Every structure is written in structure tokens, then in C-alpha cells.
C-alpha positions in Angstrom: -15.9 1.2 -23.8 -16.3 1.8 -20.3 -12.7 0.5 -19.3 -11.4 3.1 -21.5 -13.1 6.1 -19.8 -10.4 5.7 -16.7 -7.7 6.9 -19.5 -9.1 10.1 -20.2 -8.0 11.8 -17.3 -4.2 10.8 -17.9 -4.6 11.6 -21.5 -5.7 14.8 -20.4 -2.6 15.2 -18.0 0.0 13.7 -20.5 -1.1 16.4 -23.3 -1.1 19.2 -20.6 2.6 18.1 -19.6 3.4 18.0 -23.4 1.8 21.8 -24.1 3.7 23.1 -21.0 7.1 21.6 -21.8 6.6 22.4 -25.6 5.7 26.1 -25.1 8.5 26.3 -22.1 5.8 27.7 -19.8 7.8 26.5 -16.8 11.3 25.9 -16.9 13.0 22.5 -18.0 14.7 22.1 -14.4 11.2 22.4 -12.9 9.1 20.5 -15.4 11.3 18.1 -17.4 9.9 17.5 -20.9 8.3 14.1 -22.0 11.5 13.4 -24.1 13.8 14.2 -21.3 12.0 11.6 -18.8 11.6 8.9 -21.5 15.5 9.4 -22.4 16.1 9.2 -18.3 13.7 6.1 -18.4 15.8 4.1 -21.0 19.3 5.3 -19.3 17.9 4.2 -15.8 16.4 1.0 -17.0 20.0 0.1 -19.1 22.7 1.6 -17.7 21.3 2.3 -14.0 21.3 4.9 -11.4 23.8 4.8 -8.7 24.9 1.4 -8.7 21.4 0.0 -10.0 18.9 -0.6 -12.9 15.3 0.9 -12.4 14.4 -2.5 -12.2 16.5 -3.3 -9.4 15.5 -0.5 -7.5 11.9 -1.4 -7.7 12.6 -4.5 -6.6 14.3 -3.5 -3.6 11.6 -1.4 -2.6 8.9 -4.1 -3.5 10.8 -6.7 -1.2 10.6 -4.3 1.6 6.9 -3.2 1.3 5.9 -6.8 0.4 7.7 -7.8 3.8 6.1 -5.2 5.9 2.8 -5.4 4.4 2.6 -9.3 4.7 3.6 -9.5 8.1 1.1 -6.8 8.9 -1.8 -9.1 7.0 -1.3 -12.4 8.8 -1.0 -10.4 12.3 -3.5 -7.6 12.2 -6.2 -9.5 10.4 -6.7 -12.3 12.6 -6.3 -9.6 15.7 -9.1 -7.6 14.2 -11.3 -10.5 13.8 -10.5 -11.4 17.6 -11.2 -7.7 18.5 -14.5 -7.8 16.7 -15.9 -11.2 18.2 -14.7 -10.1 21.9 -15.6 -7.1 23.2 -13.2 -7.6 26.1 -10.1 -7.8 23.8 -11.5 -4.8 21.7 -11.7 -2.7 24.8 -8.2 -3.5 25.8 -6.6 -3.0 22.5 -8.5 -0.4 20.6 -7.3 2.7 22.4 -3.9 1.6 21.5 -4.7 1.2 17.9 -6.3 4.4 17.9 -3.6 6.1 19.9 -0.8 5.6 17.4 -2.9 5.1 14.1 -2.8 9.3 13.8 0.9 9.6 14.2 3.2 10.3 11.1 5.8 7.9 10.7 8.5 9.7 10.8 7.6 10.4 14.4 8.4 6.9 15.5 10.9 5.9 12.7 13.6 7.3 14.8 12.7 5.0 17.9 12.7 2.1 15.3 16.0 2.8 14.2 17.6 3.1 17.8 15.7 -0.1 18.7 16.4 -2.3 15.4 19.3 -0.5 13.9 19.5 1.4 10.4 19.3 -2.0 8.3 16.0 -3.5 6.8 14.3 -4.4 10.1 13.8 -0.9 10.7 12.3 -0.2 7.7 10.3 -3.6 7.4 9.0 -2.5 10.9 8.2 1.0 9.8 6.0 -0.3 6.9 4.3 -3.0 8.9 3.2 -0.3 11.5 1.8 1.7 8.8 -0.2 -0.9 7.7 -1.6 -2.3 10.9 -4.5 0.2 11.9 -6.5 -0.1 8.6 -6.2 -3.9 8.5 -7.1 -4.2 12.4 -10.1 -1.8 11.9 -11.3 -3.4 8.4 -11.1 -6.5 10.1 -13.4 -5.5 13.1 -15.7 -3.6 10.8 -16.1 -6.9 9.1 -17.4 -8.8 12.1 -19.9 -6.1 13.0 -21.5 -6.3 9.3 -22.1 -10.0 9.8 -25.7 -10.4 9.6 -26.9 -12.2 12.9 -29.5 -14.1 10.7 -27.1 -15.9 8.6 -25.4 -17.1 11.8 -28.6 -18.4 13.3 -29.8 -20.0 10.1 -26.5 -21.8 9.9 -26.8 -23.2 13.4 -30.4 -24.0 13.0 -29.3 -26.3 9.8 -26.8 -28.2 12.1 -23.5 -26.2 11.8 -21.1 -26.7 14.8 -19.5 -23.2 16.1 -16.4 -23.9 14.1 -18.2 -24.5 10.9 -20.4 -21.0 11.4 -17.3 -19.2 12.3 -15.2 -20.7 8.9 -17.9 -21.0 6.3 -20.2 -18.2 7.6 -18.6 -15.4 9.9 -15.2 -15.5 8.1 -16.7 -15.4 4.4 -19.0 -12.3 5.6 -15.7 -10.4 6.7 -13.9 -10.9 3.6 -15.4 -7.9 1.3 -14.5 -5.5 4.3 -11.0 -7.3 4.8 -10.2 -6.7 1.2 -11.1 -3.3 1.6 -8.7 -3.0 4.5 -6.0 -4.4 2.4 -6.3 -1.8 -0.2 -6.0 0.8 1.9 -3.2 -0.8 3.9 -1.1 -1.3 0.9 -1.6 2.7 0.2 -0.5 3.6 3.4 2.6 1.3 3.5 3.5 2.6 -0.1 3.4 6.3 1.1 5.2 5.5 4.0 7.9 3.6 1.7 9.8 6.8 1.0 10.2 7.5 4.9 11.3 4.1 5.3 14.0 4.7 2.8 15.4 8.1 4.0 17.8 6.6 6.6 20.8 4.2 5.3 19.7 3.3 2.1 21.4 2.8 -1.0 18.7 1.3 -3.4 14.9 1.8 -3.8 12.4 3.7 -5.7 11.6 6.1 -2.7 15.5 6.5 -2.4 15.7 7.3 -5.9 13.4 10.3 -5.6 15.3 11.4 -2.5 18.9 11.4 -4.0 17.9 12.7 -7.4 16.2 15.8 -5.7 20.0 16.5 -4.2 21.6 16.9 -7.6 18.1 18.3 -9.1 17.5 15.9 -11.6 13.8 16.4 -12.0 13.7 13.8 -15.0 14.9 10.8 -12.6 12.3 12.0 -9.9 9.4 11.9 -12.7 10.7 8.5 -13.7 10.6 7.5 -10.2 7.3 8.8 -9.4 5.8 7.2 -12.7 7.5 3.7 -11.5 5.8 4.4 -7.9 2.5 5.0 -9.7 2.3 2.2 -11.8 3.6 -0.3 -9.6 1.0 0.7 -6.9 -1.7 0.5 -9.2 -0.2 -2.9 -10.1 -0.6 -4.2 -6.2 -3.9 -2.6 -5.9 -5.3 -3.9 -8.9 -3.8 -7.5 -8.0 -5.8 -7.4 -4.7 -8.9 -6.4 -6.2 -8.5 -9.4 -8.9 -7.7 -11.7 -5.8 -10.9 -10.2 -4.3 -13.0 -11.0 -7.2 -12.0 -14.4 -7.2 -12.1 -15.0 -3.3 -15.1 -12.7 -2.9 -17.3 -13.2 -6.1 -20.4 -12.3 -4.2 -19.4 -8.7 -3.3 -22.0 -6.6 -4.5 -24.7 -9.1 -4.8 -25.8 -9.5 -1.4 
């Protein structure tokens, strides 16, 4: 029953949406009815919207998102671990991370377009840069949270420095790393709309922007709901992976 409690809030929002639409408290143009959104969902899923079905638009966005986030994960996590273990590297690189971390994506997206063009490269680079800071910071935090007694105990039992690193230190960092992965995927997803503003003809973020030009709020609702569901799915996938790789979390 505990897993059903999270559905209560969603149910209340859906009921409020239905009541507002039925009583016409807000004009249909601004808040389309659930029936209109469902009709638009079926239409976009089957017939498509502006040259692509909903699944194709989602697939295009997921390809960009996973490419940028995947590149960030394989580069930022080792960098964060390196910065955590080596204070000199942290002193050199941490100011650079902290300087660009608060910048809004659109502030440097124009530069990426100038450098990389208006194709996929600039979009993936933008998503990559959005995901890097939380991954680096979480990996550094993981190193700092290592219990030094674990390292000393492993060394006292005859473990080599490499074994201590791979079998004690790195697993101890995993909980913080997975927290960073969840935050990073969220940052990258919120940047997706910005990435699809320029020279895109497909994508779930592009659908929102294009539909807004024609006041198709039903399509906007479909796109937002699709983004919410896929975003939840990605976060859930990371949590499942965490439960498999870090079963000891919460039992330390």
C-alpha cells in the first residue's frame, strides 16, 4: 500500500484538472480538457505531428539526452574521483567547475553553435555541459565521505593500493555517485528544451516550442506529460541500477 501513496497527489491533480475543464473555469485555449489532450495524444501517436510520431519525437530527444549524459558520466565521474583523491587537481579544476556551473545553458549555447554548428554536436555538447557539474561534485563528495578506517583495515589485511582503491574506496563512493547521476540526468533533461530551440525539426522539447507558436495547448500538454513520464522512467532506471550495484546503501 505504501507504493500507492505517491499516486494520491497525481490523482488529486487529475481530478482538479477535470473539474476545471468541465466547469470551464479557464478557457479551453489555456487549459485544454483531458478529453482534448487524449485525442491529441492518439492523433500525435498514430498520425504524427509535423513529420514525426510522438514515439519518433521522444526517440530523437532521448538519443540527444543519453548521448550528452553518457559522455558526461564517463568523463565527469573519473574527473571528480581524481579531484577528490588529489587535492592539487581539485585546487586547479574546482574553480573552473564552480565558475560555469551557475551559468544558464542559453548563455553559452550561442557559443557552442558558433564553434560546433547548428547540428547535433552543439545540442549534445550543451547537454553534456549541463550534466558535468553535479557528476563531478558528487564524485568528489563520495571521496570525502570515505571512512578512513575502512582503507586502513583493508591495508592492514594485506590489500594492495590498487585493491584498496577498486574494492574499498570506489564502492564507498558509489552512493554519492548515483545521487549525482540522478541530479545530472535532471539537469540535462531540463536543458533539453534549450538544446532543441535552434535548427531542430524533431524532439519532445521542439514539440512544445513549435506547438506554442500555433497555440496548440493540447499538443503542449501531451509533450509535457511525455517529458514527465520519460523523465520519471530515466530516474527510476538509475534507482533500480543503484539498488543492484549499491545494495548496502542505507545499511551502513
